[in-house]
Structure formats: structure tokens, C-alpha cells
C-alpha positions as CSV (number, residue, x, y, z in Angstrom):
1,X,-8.6,-21.4,8.6
2,X,-7.5,-20.6,12.1
3,X,-6.4,-17.1,13.3
4,X,-3.1,-17.7,12.7
5,X,-3.3,-19.0,9.1
6,X,-5.8,-16.3,8.4
7,X,-3.2,-13.7,9.3
8,X,-0.3,-15.5,7.4
9,X,-2.6,-15.5,4.3
10,X,-3.3,-11.7,4.5
11,X,0.3,-11.0,5.0
12,X,1.0,-13.2,2.0
13,X,-1.8,-11.8,-0.3
14,X,-0.7,-8.3,0.9
15,X,2.8,-9.0,-1.5
16,X,1.0,-10.3,-4.5
17,X,0.8,-7.9,-7.7
18,X,-1.8,-5.4,-7.4
19,X,-3.8,-6.1,-11.0
20,X,-6.8,-3.9,-10.6
21,X,-8.1,-1.1,-8.8
22,X,-11.8,-0.2,-9.0
23,X,-15.1,0.7,-6.8
24,X,-18.0,-1.1,-5.8
25,X,-21.0,0.9,-7.7
26,X,-24.5,0.5,-6.7
27,X,-25.5,-0.9,-10.0
28,X,-22.9,-3.9,-9.0
29,X,-25.2,-4.4,-5.9
30,X,-27.8,-7.2,-5.8
31,X,-31.5,-7.5,-3.4
32,X,-29.4,-7.6,-0.5
33,X,-26.9,-4.5,-0.9
34,X,-23.7,-6.4,-1.9
35,X,-21.6,-6.6,-4.6
36,X,-23.1,-9.5,-6.8
37,X,-21.4,-12.6,-7.8
38,X,-22.0,-12.0,-11.3
39,X,-20.2,-8.3,-11.1
40,X,-17.3,-10.3,-9.1
41,X,-16.2,-12.7,-11.5
42,X,-15.3,-10.3,-14.2
43,X,-13.1,-8.7,-12.0
44,X,-11.8,-12.0,-11.0
45,X,-11.0,-13.2,-14.6
46,X,-9.5,-9.5,-15.9
47,X,-7.2,-10.3,-13.2
48,X,-6.1,-13.5,-14.0
49,X,-5.6,-12.4,-17.5
50,X,-3.3,-9.7,-16.3
51,X,-1.5,-12.5,-14.8
52,X,-1.5,-14.5,-17.9
53,X,-0.4,-11.5,-19.7
54,X,3.0,-11.2,-17.6
55,X,4.1,-14.5,-19.1
56,X,4.3,-13.0,-22.4
57,X,1.1,-12.1,-25.2
58,X,-1.8,-13.8,-23.9
59,X,-3.1,-15.2,-27.6
60,X,0.3,-15.8,-29.9
61,X,1.6,-17.7,-32.9
62,X,4.3,-20.3,-31.8
63,X,5.8,-22.2,-34.5
64,X,2.7,-22.0,-36.8
65,X,0.2,-22.6,-33.7
66,X,-1.9,-20.6,-32.5
67,X,-1.6,-20.7,-28.5
68,X,-3.9,-19.0,-25.6
69,X,-5.0,-20.2,-22.5
70,X,-8.4,-21.8,-21.2
71,X,-9.6,-22.0,-17.6
72,X,-10.3,-25.8,-16.3
73,X,-11.1,-25.2,-12.7
74,X,-12.3,-22.4,-10.6
75,X,-12.7,-22.5,-6.5
76,X,-14.4,-19.3,-5.2
77,X,-14.4,-18.1,-1.4
78,X,-16.7,-15.2,-0.4
79,X,-15.8,-14.7,2.8
80,X,-16.8,-10.8,3.5
81,X,-19.7,-8.7,1.9
82,X,-18.7,-5.5,-0.5
83,X,-21.1,-2.8,-0.8
84,X,-21.4,0.3,-2.7
85,X,-18.6,2.9,-2.5
86,X,-16.1,0.1,-1.2
87,X,-12.7,0.4,-3.2
88,X,-11.1,-2.8,-4.2
89,X,-7.7,-4.1,-5.2
90,X,-7.3,-7.5,-6.8
91,X,-3.8,-9.7,-6.0
92,X,-2.7,-12.6,-8.1
93,X,0.0,-14.9,-8.0
94,X,1.1,-18.2,-9.4
95,X,0.8,-21.1,-7.0
96,X,2.1,-24.0,-9.0
97,X,3.7,-24.7,-12.4
98,X,2.5,-27.9,-14.1
99,X,3.5,-29.4,-17.8
100,X,0.8,-27.6,-19.4
101,X,-1.0,-25.5,-16.4
102,X,-0.5,-22.7,-13.8
103,X,-2.1,-23.0,-10.6
104,X,-3.1,-19.4,-9.4
105,X,-4.3,-17.4,-6.9
106,X,-6.7,-14.4,-6.8
107,X,-7.8,-12.1,-4.1
108,X,-10.5,-9.3,-3.9
109,X,-9.8,-7.2,-1.1
110,X,-11.2,-3.9,-0.1
111,X,-8.7,-0.9,-0.2
112,X,-8.2,-1.5,3.6
113,X,-6.7,-5.2,3.0
114,X,-10.0,-7.3,4.0
115,X,-9.9,-10.5,2.1
116,X,-13.6,-10.5,0.6
117,X,-13.4,-13.0,-2.2
118,X,-10.8,-15.6,-3.0
119,X,-10.6,-17.8,-6.6
120,X,-8.0,-20.3,-6.6
121,X,-7.8,-21.5,-10.0
122,X,-6.0,-23.5,-12.9
123,X,-5.5,-22.8,-16.5
124,X,-4.1,-24.8,-19.0
125,X,-1.8,-23.4,-21.7
126,X,-4.4,-24.0,-24.8
127,X,-3.3,-24.9,-28.4
128,X,-6.5,-23.0,-30.2
129,X,-6.3,-24.9,-33.5
130,X,-5.8,-28.2,-32.3
131,X,-7.9,-27.8,-29.4
132,X,-6.0,-29.4,-26.8
133,X,-3.2,-28.2,-24.0
134,X,0.1,-27.5,-25.1
135,X,3.1,-27.4,-23.3
136,X,4.5,-24.1,-21.6
137,X,7.7,-22.5,-23.1
138,X,10.8,-22.6,-21.3
139,X,10.3,-19.1,-21.1
140,X,6.6,-18.6,-19.7
141,X,8.2,-21.5,-16.9
142,X,10.7,-18.8,-16.3
143,X,8.6,-15.8,-16.1
144,X,6.0,-17.8,-13.9
145,X,8.5,-19.0,-11.3
146,X,8.8,-15.5,-10.4
147,X,5.4,-15.0,-9.8
148,X,5.4,-17.9,-7.0
149,X,5.9,-17.8,-3.3
150,X,9.6,-18.0,-2.6
151,X,10.2,-22.3,-1.9
152,X,10.5,-21.1,2.2
153,X,7.0,-19.5,2.4
154,X,3.8,-22.1,2.7
155,X,1.1,-22.9,0.2
156,X,-2.0,-21.6,2.2
157,X,-4.3,-22.1,-1.0
158,X,-6.4,-25.1,0.5
159,X,-8.3,-25.0,-2.5
160,X,-8.6,-25.8,-6.3
161,X,-7.8,-29.0,-8.2
162,X,-4.1,-30.4,-8.3
163,X,-2.3,-30.3,-11.1
């Protein structure tokens, strides 16, 4: 990514909703002294769950069907180390809306704004009884559109599976 695109991406991410604040503790770090991937993933997963929660209940009963969500794709870009004592902020947004799925991005940043890890994922609305994808409701689609970048703002995400 060029310096100009990286700067644009940092500005874009800075405007995304904050879904988690935390601290890196020594027990989050591995033998190399940086935050282990095994401790980053739960933070990223939790932030995505909060993002989905902005669309309504994450698990709900609709017309006799139990609906939830299922992650079907993750691409993770580890850019900078996090060490014990770092304060972190996770910011998420929806990038694209499909018929049954959402493409989203979550950035794990230091409190000073440095982007350390970026998860780009696809999550599908899921019928928990039929064990298959389900269409997004009109209400969820409308709420999701409010969490997408404005049409004039380019999608700077170069990762993730297309919808």
C-alpha cells in the first residue's frame, strides 16, 4: 500500500465506530514479546459481534426460524506489533452488503491511532435450524447501509472474499 493510500485508510478507519477499548497485558504476549495472535482474534471477533449487534439482536426468532450469523471468510493483515502496556481501540465498519452476507473490516489500533491489525471478513445471516444462509431483512439492510462508507468514499480494503 502506498503512503497516500495508507494515510487515506488511517483517516477512514479513524471515523469508524469504536467497539472496544482495552489494554495489552503481559499474559497476552508470546515468547517474542509481542501480543500473540491467539489473543488478538477474540478481540477482533468480539468487535465484529458488536458491529452485528448494531443491526438488531445477534440471535433472534423470525417467523418461527432462529436466525444468527456465521463467519465464512477472514483475511487478517498483521501490520505492527502490540506490546504489554499498549492501549488498544477496535473500530469496525461494513464495507459491502450482499443478499445474505456482509463484508466488514475491523481495525485493531493503538490508542495513538497506529493501525496494528486489520481483519476483513464476510459474515452470513444464518438459519440456525436449517443450517444454511438466510436473506438479510430489510431492517438489517437499512441499518447496515448506515454503517457503510459514503458512496463518494472509496473502499480501501484490498482483502477479503467478494460477496
